[in-house]
N, CA, C and O atoms as a GROMACS GRO file, in nm:
protein
  420
    1MET      N    1 -13.082  -4.412  -3.915
    1MET     CA    2 -13.168  -4.366  -4.002
    1MET      C    3 -13.053  -4.284  -4.104
    1MET      O    4 -12.950  -4.229  -4.065
    2ILE      N    5 -13.101  -4.292  -4.240
    2ILE     CA    6 -13.020  -4.228  -4.352
    2ILE      C    7 -13.049  -4.097  -4.366
    2ILE      O    8 -13.168  -4.066  -4.374
    3MET      N    9 -12.948  -3.995  -4.372
    3MET     CA   10 -12.993  -3.867  -4.364
    3MET      C   11 -13.007  -3.827  -4.514
    3MET      O   12 -12.953  -3.894  -4.602
    4ALA      N   13 -13.071  -3.730  -4.540
    4ALA     CA   14 -13.092  -3.670  -4.693
    4ALA      C   15 -12.954  -3.661  -4.769
    4ALA      O   16 -12.941  -3.704  -4.884
    5ASN      N   17 -12.851  -3.604  -4.699
    5ASN     CA   18 -12.734  -3.585  -4.780
    5ASN      C   19 -12.681  -3.710  -4.798
    5ASN      O   20 -12.617  -3.721  -4.903
    6ASP      N   21 -12.687  -3.830  -4.716
    6ASP     CA   22 -12.645  -3.964  -4.749
    6ASP      C   23 -12.721  -4.011  -4.854
    6ASP      O   24 -12.661  -4.068  -4.945
    7LYS      N   25 -12.836  -3.999  -4.858
    7LYS     CA   26 -12.938  -4.054  -4.955
    7LYS      C   27 -12.899  -4.003  -5.099
    7LYS      O   28 -12.904  -4.072  -5.200
    8GLU      N   29 -12.866  -3.888  -5.093
    8GLU     CA   30 -12.823  -3.833  -5.229
    8GLU      C   31 -12.682  -3.853  -5.275
    8GLU      O   32 -12.650  -3.833  -5.392
    9LEU      N   33 -12.606  -3.888  -5.190
    9LEU     CA   34 -12.470  -3.961  -5.205
    9LEU      C   35 -12.493  -4.108  -5.270
    9LEU      O   36 -12.428  -4.153  -5.365
   10VAL      N   37 -12.584  -4.167  -5.211
   10VAL     CA   38 -12.605  -4.302  -5.248
   10VAL      C   39 -12.652  -4.301  -5.398
   10VAL      O   40 -12.598  -4.371  -5.485
   11GLU      N   41 -12.772  -4.202  -5.424
   11GLU     CA   42 -12.829  -4.195  -5.544
   11GLU      C   43 -12.729  -4.156  -5.652
   11GLU      O   44 -12.724  -4.215  -5.760
   12ASN      N   45 -12.643  -4.046  -5.616
   12ASN     CA   46 -12.538  -4.007  -5.707
   12ASN      C   47 -12.427  -4.149  -5.741
   12ASN      O   48 -12.371  -4.167  -5.849
   13PHE      N   49 -12.417  -4.224  -5.639
   13PHE     CA   50 -12.300  -4.328  -5.661
   13PHE      C   51 -12.388  -4.401  -5.754
   13PHE      O   52 -12.341  -4.415  -5.868
   14VAL      N   53 -12.511  -4.453  -5.730
   14VAL     CA   54 -12.573  -4.554  -5.818
   14VAL      C   55 -12.612  -4.508  -5.967
   14VAL      O   56 -12.619  -4.586  -6.061
   15MET      N   57 -12.636  -4.367  -5.975
   15MET     CA   58 -12.636  -4.316  -6.108
   15MET      C   59 -12.499  -4.329  -6.171
   15MET      O   60 -12.488  -4.401  -6.270
   16GLU      N   61 -12.399  -4.270  -6.124
   16GLU     CA   62 -12.248  -4.280  -6.174
   16GLU      C   63 -12.214  -4.429  -6.223
   16GLU      O   64 -12.176  -4.458  -6.337
   17PHE      N   65 -12.237  -4.530  -6.102
   17PHE     CA   66 -12.214  -4.649  -6.148
   17PHE      C   67 -12.300  -4.726  -6.253
   17PHE      O   68 -12.265  -4.831  -6.307
   18ALA      N   69 -12.414  -4.660  -6.274
   18ALA     CA   70 -12.502  -4.715  -6.392
   18ALA      C   71 -12.438  -4.659  -6.526
   18ALA      O   72 -12.423  -4.731  -6.625
   19ASP      N   73 -12.405  -4.539  -6.521
   19ASP     CA   74 -12.333  -4.479  -6.631
   19ASP      C   75 -12.194  -4.553  -6.671
   19ASP      O   76 -12.170  -4.579  -6.789
   20MET      N   77 -12.110  -4.583  -6.573
   20MET     CA   78 -12.006  -4.646  -6.595
   20MET      C   79 -12.020  -4.783  -6.641
   20MET      O   80 -11.933  -4.826  -6.717
   21MET      N   81 -12.128  -4.867  -6.600
   21MET     CA   82 -12.162  -4.988  -6.641
   21MET      C   83 -12.203  -4.992  -6.797
   21MET      O   84 -12.168  -5.079  -6.876
   22SER      N   85 -12.288  -4.875  -6.827
   22SER     CA   86 -12.352  -4.874  -6.961
   22SER      C   87 -12.210  -4.846  -7.052
   22SER      O   88 -12.191  -4.911  -7.154
   23GLY      N   89 -12.127  -4.760  -7.013
   23GLY     CA   90 -12.002  -4.733  -7.087
   23GLY      C   91 -11.926  -4.873  -7.109
   23GLY      O   92 -11.881  -4.901  -7.220
   24PHE      N   93 -11.917  -4.944  -7.017
   24PHE     CA   94 -11.833  -5.056  -7.006
   24PHE      C   95 -11.917  -5.156  -7.111
   24PHE      O   96 -11.855  -5.212  -7.201
   25ILE      N   97 -12.048  -5.174  -7.096
   25ILE     CA   98 -12.103  -5.265  -7.188
   25ILE      C   99 -12.090  -5.196  -7.345
   25ILE      O  100 -12.077  -5.266  -7.445
   26GLU      N  101 -12.095  -5.079  -7.348
   26GLU     CA  102 -12.087  -5.032  -7.502
   26GLU      C  103 -11.934  -5.069  -7.562
   26GLU      O  104 -11.911  -5.106  -7.677
   27ASP      N  105 -11.829  -5.048  -7.450
   27ASP     CA  106 -11.723  -5.071  -7.494
   27ASP      C  107 -11.697  -5.223  -7.529
   27ASP      O  108 -11.646  -5.255  -7.636
   28TYR      N  109 -11.734  -5.312  -7.437
   28TYR     CA  110 -11.741  -5.440  -7.452
   28TYR      C  111 -11.797  -5.494  -7.589
   28TYR      O  112 -11.742  -5.586  -7.648
   29GLU      N  113 -11.912  -5.430  -7.635
   29GLU     CA  114 -11.981  -5.470  -7.750
   29GLU      C  115 -11.879  -5.417  -7.870
   29GLU      O  116 -11.856  -5.482  -7.972
   30SER      N  117 -11.826  -5.293  -7.841
   30SER     CA  118 -11.750  -5.248  -7.941
   30SER      C  119 -11.613  -5.362  -7.975
   30SER      O  120 -11.576  -5.396  -8.087
   31TYR      N  121 -11.562  -5.400  -7.855
   31TYR     CA  122 -11.458  -5.484  -7.857
   31TYR      C  123 -11.478  -5.622  -7.925
   31TYR      O  124 -11.400  -5.685  -7.997
   32SER      N  125 -11.605  -5.652  -7.884
   32SER     CA  126 -11.655  -5.795  -7.949
   32SER      C  127 -11.659  -5.779  -8.088
   32SER      O  128 -11.603  -5.866  -8.156
   33ASP      N  129 -11.724  -5.671  -8.153
   33ASP     CA  130 -11.739  -5.657  -8.297
   33ASP      C  131 -11.595  -5.646  -8.353
   33ASP      O  132 -11.569  -5.706  -8.457
   34SER      N  133 -11.498  -5.572  -8.291
   34SER     CA  134 -11.354  -5.594  -8.349
   34SER      C  135 -11.302  -5.714  -8.344
   34SER      O  136 -11.241  -5.760  -8.440
   35LEU      N  137 -11.319  -5.785  -8.226
   35LEU     CA  138 -11.273  -5.924  -8.244
   35LEU      C  139 -11.323  -6.003  -8.337
   35LEU      O  140 -11.245  -6.085  -8.385
   36ALA      N  141 -11.452  -6.001  -8.383
   36ALA     CA  142 -11.530  -6.072  -8.491
   36ALA      C  143 -11.453  -6.046  -8.638
   36ALA      O  144 -11.413  -6.126  -8.723
   37ARG      N  145 -11.451  -5.919  -8.631
   37ARG     CA  146 -11.375  -5.879  -8.772
   37ARG      C  147 -11.252  -5.935  -8.774
   37ARG      O  148 -11.216  -6.013  -8.862
   38LEU      N  149 -11.169  -5.892  -8.660
   38LEU     CA  150 -11.020  -5.956  -8.677
   38LEU      C  151 -11.025  -6.096  -8.710
   38LEU      O  152 -10.959  -6.140  -8.804
   39GLU      N  153 -11.106  -6.174  -8.632
   39GLU     CA  154 -11.107  -6.319  -8.667
   39GLU      C  155 -11.141  -6.364  -8.813
   39GLU      O  156 -11.084  -6.459  -8.867
   40THR      N  157 -11.240  -6.287  -8.872
   40THR     CA  158 -11.256  -6.286  -9.017
   40THR      C  159 -11.128  -6.286  -9.095
   40THR      O  160 -11.083  -6.379  -9.163
   41ASN      N  161 -11.067  -6.149  -9.074
   41ASN     CA  162 -10.946  -6.120  -9.129
   41ASN      C  163 -10.849  -6.234  -9.122
   41ASN      O  164 -10.786  -6.270  -9.222
   42VAL      N  165 -10.838  -6.296  -8.995
   42VAL     CA  166 -10.740  -6.392  -8.980
   42VAL      C  167 -10.772  -6.506  -9.068
   42VAL      O  168 -10.682  -6.543  -9.144
   43LYS      N  169 -10.878  -6.563  -9.072
   43LYS     CA  170 -10.935  -6.683  -9.141
   43LYS      C  171 -10.901  -6.650  -9.294
   43LYS      O  172 -10.846  -6.736  -9.363
   44ALA      N  173 -10.934  -6.524  -9.347
   44ALA     CA  174 -10.901  -6.486  -9.480
   44ALA      C  175 -10.749  -6.512  -9.517
   44ALA      O  176 -10.706  -6.578  -9.612
   45LEU      N  177 -10.671  -6.438  -9.412
   45LEU     CA  178 -10.525  -6.447  -9.439
   45LEU      C  179 -10.470  -6.585  -9.421
   45LEU      O  180 -10.366  -6.622  -9.474
   46HIS      N  181 -10.538  -6.653  -9.351
   46HIS     CA  182 -10.485  -6.804  -9.326
   46HIS      C  183 -10.517  -6.892  -9.458
   46HIS      O  184 -10.438  -6.979  -9.495
   47LYS      N  185 -10.629  -6.866  -9.520
   47LYS     CA  186 -10.668  -6.922  -9.662
   47LYS      C  187 -10.572  -6.874  -9.781
   47LYS      O  188 -10.531  -6.954  -9.865
   48ASP      N  189 -10.536  -6.734  -9.784
   48ASP     CA  190 -10.446  -6.689  -9.869
   48ASP      C  191 -10.299  -6.742  -9.844
   48ASP      O  192 -10.232  -6.777  -9.941
   49ILE      N  193 -10.249  -6.749  -9.721
   49ILE     CA  194 -10.130  -6.796  -9.695
   49ILE      C  195 -10.120  -6.939  -9.721
   49ILE      O  196 -10.016  -6.983  -9.769
   50SER      N  197 -10.226  -7.022  -9.690
   50SER     CA  198 -10.239  -7.155  -9.722
   50SER      C  199 -10.205  -7.184  -9.886
   50SER      O  200 -10.121  -7.266  -9.923
   51SER      N  201 -10.281  -7.105  -9.973
   51SER     CA  202 -10.269  -7.121 -10.112
   51SER      C  203 -10.123  -7.092 -10.156
   51SER      O  204 -10.053  -7.167 -10.224
   52VAL      N  205 -10.092  -6.978 -10.110
   52VAL     CA  206  -9.952  -6.920 -10.139
   52VAL      C  207  -9.840  -7.045 -10.101
   52VAL      O  208  -9.759  -7.082 -10.186
   53THR      N  209  -9.845  -7.095  -9.986
   53THR     CA  210  -9.764  -7.198  -9.956
   53THR      C  211  -9.770  -7.315 -10.018
   53THR      O  212  -9.671  -7.384 -10.040
   54LYS      N  213  -9.892  -7.345 -10.049
   54LYS     CA  214  -9.907  -7.462 -10.153
   54LYS      C  215  -9.845  -7.459 -10.292
   54LYS      O  216  -9.799  -7.558 -10.349
   55ILE      N  217  -9.850  -7.320 -10.348
   55ILE     CA  218  -9.782  -7.297 -10.468
   55ILE      C  219  -9.628  -7.302 -10.452
   55ILE      O  220  -9.565  -7.366 -10.537
   56VAL      N  221  -9.565  -7.245 -10.356
   56VAL     CA  222  -9.437  -7.234 -10.313
   56VAL      C  223  -9.379  -7.392 -10.291
   56VAL      O  224  -9.277  -7.430 -10.349
   57ARG      N  225  -9.447  -7.470 -10.210
   57ARG     CA  226  -9.392  -7.595 -10.172
   57ARG      C  227  -9.434  -7.703 -10.249
   57ARG      O  228  -9.361  -7.802 -10.252
   58ASP      N  229  -9.544  -7.703 -10.316
   58ASP     CA  230  -9.603  -7.806 -10.397
   58ASP      C  231  -9.613  -7.801 -10.544
   58ASP      O  232  -9.622  -7.893 -10.625
   59GLY      N  233  -9.610  -7.674 -10.562
   59GLY     CA  234  -9.619  -7.620 -10.722
   59GLY      C  235  -9.766  -7.624 -10.775
   59GLY      O  236  -9.855  -7.685 -10.716
   60ASN      N  237  -9.784  -7.561 -10.879
   60ASN     CA  238  -9.911  -7.532 -10.923
   60ASN      C  239  -9.932  -7.583 -11.056
   60ASN      O  240  -9.975  -7.502 -11.138
   61GLY      N  241  -9.908  -7.714 -11.095
   61GLY     CA  242  -9.902  -7.772 -11.213
   61GLY      C  243  -9.782  -7.768 -11.269
   61GLY      O  244  -9.764  -7.824 -11.377
   62GLN      N  245  -9.670  -7.694 -11.197
   62GLN     CA  246  -9.548  -7.696 -11.256
   62GLN      C  247  -9.466  -7.719 -11.133
   62GLN      O  248  -9.516  -7.720 -11.020
   63PRO      N  249  -9.328  -7.738 -11.160
   63PRO     CA  250  -9.255  -7.767 -11.042
   63PRO      C  251  -9.283  -7.633 -10.923
   63PRO      O  252  -9.339  -7.525 -10.942
   64PRO      N  253  -9.229  -7.682 -10.812
   64PRO     CA  254  -9.252  -7.589 -10.692
   64PRO      C  255  -9.166  -7.467 -10.715
   64PRO      O  256  -9.064  -7.482 -10.782
   65LEU      N  257  -9.199  -7.340 -10.662
   65LEU     CA  258  -9.112  -7.228 -10.689
   65LEU      C  259  -8.970  -7.262 -10.630
   65LEU      O  260  -8.867  -7.233 -10.691
   66MET      N  261  -8.972  -7.323 -10.512
   66MET     CA  262  -8.840  -7.352 -10.436
   66MET      C  263  -8.738  -7.433 -10.536
   66MET      O  264  -8.620  -7.400 -10.546
   67THR      N  265  -8.791  -7.534 -10.603
   67THR     CA  266  -8.712  -7.604 -10.697
   67THR      C  267  -8.664  -7.536 -10.817
   67THR      O  268  -8.555  -7.556 -10.872
   68ARG      N  269  -8.775  -7.435 -10.861
   68ARG     CA  270  -8.735  -7.362 -10.988
   68ARG      C  271  -8.628  -7.250 -10.945
   68ARG      O  272  -8.536  -7.226 -11.023
   69MET      N  273  -8.639  -7.184 -10.831
   69MET     CA  274  -8.540  -7.090 -10.770
   69MET      C  275  -8.422  -7.171 -10.758
   69MET      O  276  -8.323  -7.103 -10.785
   70ALA      N  277  -8.397  -7.277 -10.730
   70ALA     CA  278  -8.292  -7.343 -10.704
   70ALA      C  279  -8.221  -7.372 -10.853
   70ALA      O  280  -8.102  -7.345 -10.866
   71ILE      N  281  -8.292  -7.423 -10.957
   71ILE     CA  282  -8.263  -7.452 -11.079
   71ILE      C  283  -8.198  -7.300 -11.136
   71ILE      O  284  -8.088  -7.292 -11.189
   72LEU      N  285  -8.275  -7.200 -11.118
   72LEU     CA  286  -8.234  -7.065 -11.175
   72LEU      C  287  -8.098  -7.025 -11.098
   72LEU      O  288  -8.011  -6.961 -11.159
   73GLU      N  289  -8.083  -7.059 -10.976
   73GLU     CA  290  -7.949  -7.017 -10.906
   73GLU      C  291  -7.836  -7.093 -10.963
   73GLU      O  292  -7.730  -7.035 -10.987
   74GLU      N  293  -7.853  -7.226 -10.988
   74GLU     CA  294  -7.759  -7.316 -11.011
   74GLU      C  295  -7.730  -7.267 -11.162
   74GLU      O  296  -7.609  -7.274 -11.185
   75LYS      N  297  -7.796  -7.225 -11.259
   75LYS     CA  298  -7.800  -7.186 -11.403
   75LYS      C  299  -7.691  -7.062 -11.398
   75LYS      O  300  -7.584  -7.061 -11.459
   76ALA      N  301  -7.745  -6.950 -11.308
   76ALA     CA  302  -7.687  -6.842 -11.277
   76ALA      C  303  -7.540  -6.871 -11.233
   76ALA      O  304  -7.447  -6.806 -11.278
   77ASN      N  305  -7.525  -6.964 -11.150
   77ASN     CA  306  -7.377  -6.974 -11.102
   77ASN      C  307  -7.297  -7.043 -11.216
   77ASN      O  308  -7.182  -7.000 -11.229
   78ALA      N  309  -7.332  -7.133 -11.293
   78ALA     CA  310  -7.280  -7.178 -11.414
   78ALA      C  311  -7.244  -7.085 -11.491
   78ALA      O  312  -7.125  -7.072 -11.519
   79GLU      N  313  -7.329  -7.010 -11.534
   79GLU     CA  314  -7.288  -6.892 -11.622
   79GLU      C  315  -7.192  -6.799 -11.577
   79GLU      O  316  -7.117  -6.739 -11.654
   80GLU      N  317  -7.192  -6.783 -11.443
   80GLU     CA  318  -7.111  -6.679 -11.386
   80GLU      C  319  -6.966  -6.753 -11.395
   80GLU      O  320  -6.865  -6.688 -11.422
   81THR      N  321  -6.963  -6.890 -11.371
   81THR     CA  322  -6.845  -6.961 -11.373
   81THR      C  323  -6.789  -6.958 -11.518
   81THR      O  324  -6.670  -6.935 -11.540
   82THR      N  325  -6.864  -6.977 -11.601
   82THR     CA  326  -6.812  -6.986 -11.761
   82THR      C  327  -6.772  -6.845 -11.789
   82THR      O  328  -6.672  -6.830 -11.859
   83GLU      N  329  -6.832  -6.743 -11.748
   83GLU     CA  330  -6.783  -6.594 -11.782
   83GLU      C  331  -6.654  -6.587 -11.712
   83GLU      O  332  -6.553  -6.557 -11.776
   84ARG      N  333  -6.647  -6.611 -11.595
   84ARG     CA  334  -6.505  -6.590 -11.514
   84ARG      C  335  -6.395  -6.674 -11.590
   84ARG      O  336  -6.285  -6.624 -11.610
   85LYS      N  337  -6.424  -6.792 -11.631
   85LYS     CA  338  -6.325  -6.864 -11.689
   85LYS      C  339  -6.268  -6.831 -11.826
   85LYS      O  340  -6.155  -6.864 -11.863
   86LYS      N  341  -6.366  -6.755 -11.905
   86LYS     CA  342  -6.338  -6.688 -12.023
   86LYS      C  343  -6.242  -6.566 -11.999
   86LYS      O  344  -6.146  -6.554 -12.076
   87TRP      N  345  -6.260  -6.481 -11.903
   87TRP     CA  346  -6.176  -6.372 -11.876
   87TRP      C  347  -6.031  -6.411 -11.816
   87TRP      O  348  -5.929  -6.349 -11.843
   88GLU      N  349  -6.036  -6.530 -11.725
   88GLU     CA  350  -5.902  -6.574 -11.696
   88GLU      C  351  -5.820  -6.641 -11.801
   88GLU      O  352  -5.698  -6.640 -11.791
   89LEU      N  353  -5.878  -6.698 -11.898
   89LEU     CA  354  -5.820  -6.748 -12.025
   89LEU      C  355  -5.778  -6.634 -12.106
   89LEU      O  356  -5.674  -6.650 -12.169
   90PHE      N  357  -5.835  -6.527 -12.115
   90PHE     CA  358  -5.822  -6.393 -12.183
   90PHE      C  359  -5.684  -6.328 -12.125
   90PHE      O  360  -5.581  -6.301 -12.186
   91LEU      N  361  -5.717  -6.310 -11.988
   91LEU     CA  362  -5.588  -6.261 -11.901
   91LEU      C  363  -5.471  -6.338 -11.914
   91LEU      O  364  -5.367  -6.272 -11.924
   92THR      N  365  -5.460  -6.478 -11.916
   92THR     CA  366  -5.373  -6.541 -11.891
   92THR      C  367  -5.303  -6.530 -12.063
   92THR      O  368  -5.181  -6.519 -12.073
   93ALA      N  369  -5.367  -6.533 -12.157
   93ALA     CA  370  -5.333  -6.531 -12.294
   93ALA      C  371  -5.270  -6.413 -12.334
   93ALA      O  372  -5.186  -6.417 -12.424
   94LEU      N  373  -5.305  -6.298 -12.273
   94LEU     CA  374  -5.283  -6.171 -12.325
   94LEU      C  375  -5.155  -6.131 -12.310
   94LEU      O  376  -5.118  -6.063 -12.406
   95PRO      N  377  -5.059  -6.148 -12.211
   95PRO     CA  378  -4.914  -6.125 -12.195
   95PRO      C  379  -4.820  -6.200 -12.311
   95PRO      O  380  -4.727  -6.150 -12.374
   96GLY      N  381  -4.867  -6.320 -12.320
   96GLY     CA  382  -4.815  -6.405 -12.438
   96GLY      C  383  -4.829  -6.358 -12.573
   96GLY      O  384  -4.735  -6.360 -12.653
   97VAL      N  385  -4.954  -6.313 -12.603
   97VAL     CA  386  -4.995  -6.252 -12.761
   97VAL      C  387  -4.925  -6.114 -12.745
   97VAL      O  388  -4.871  -6.072 -12.848
   98LEU      N  389  -4.919  -6.050 -12.653
   98LEU     CA  390  -4.838  -5.893 -12.659
   98LEU      C  391  -4.696  -5.916 -12.665
   98LEU      O  392  -4.621  -5.835 -12.720
   99ALA      N  393  -4.647  -6.037 -12.603
   99ALA     CA  394  -4.491  -6.033 -12.622
   99ALA      C  395  -4.467  -6.100 -12.754
   99ALA      O  396  -4.361  -6.066 -12.806
  100MET      N  397  -4.538  -6.187 -12.822
  100MET     CA  398  -4.520  -6.227 -12.952
  100MET      C  399  -4.522  -6.090 -13.050
  100MET      O  400  -4.442  -6.063 -13.139
  101LEU      N  401  -4.614  -6.028 -13.015
  101LEU     CA  402  -4.629  -5.902 -13.118
  101LEU      C  403  -4.517  -5.803 -13.114
  101LEU      O  404  -4.471  -5.748 -13.213
  102ILE      N  405  -4.476  -5.784 -12.982
  102ILE     CA  406  -4.344  -5.696 -12.959
  102ILE      C  407  -4.232  -5.767 -13.031
  102ILE      O  408  -4.154  -5.707 -13.103
  103VAL      N  409  -4.226  -5.902 -13.009
  103VAL     CA  410  -4.101  -5.969 -13.072
  103VAL      C  411  -4.126  -5.965 -13.216
  103VAL      O  412  -4.021  -5.961 -13.280
  104ALA      N  413  -4.227  -5.964 -13.284
  104ALA     CA  414  -4.244  -5.993 -13.438
  104ALA      C  415  -4.231  -5.845 -13.477
  104ALA      O  416  -4.234  -5.841 -13.600
  105LEU      N  417  -4.220  -5.733 -13.431
  105LEU     CA  418  -4.201  -5.604 -13.457
  105LEU      C  419  -4.063  -5.574 -13.466
  105LEU      O  420  -4.026  -5.459 -13.490
   0.00000   0.00000   0.00000
């Protein structure tokens, strides 16, 4: 036979277990909502990234960005080389010009 004290313990356990399960269900629903929002955000990001990737890789009515960047880098290197050659020529010719000026004086 179950004593009154044991009956109270069982009732308390059942009540606490019911409260715990209720909290678990609320948490689960909250997590489900959060996962649904996260999935929506991931889909939107995937769509955005796909469009950006297409522009970078395939172009958008113009040459792709990768190709355009390569052309810009090539032009910058060519300009840098030209500028460097001008300075090299100037610095090479400077001592000779100075020597001629000194001799002429």
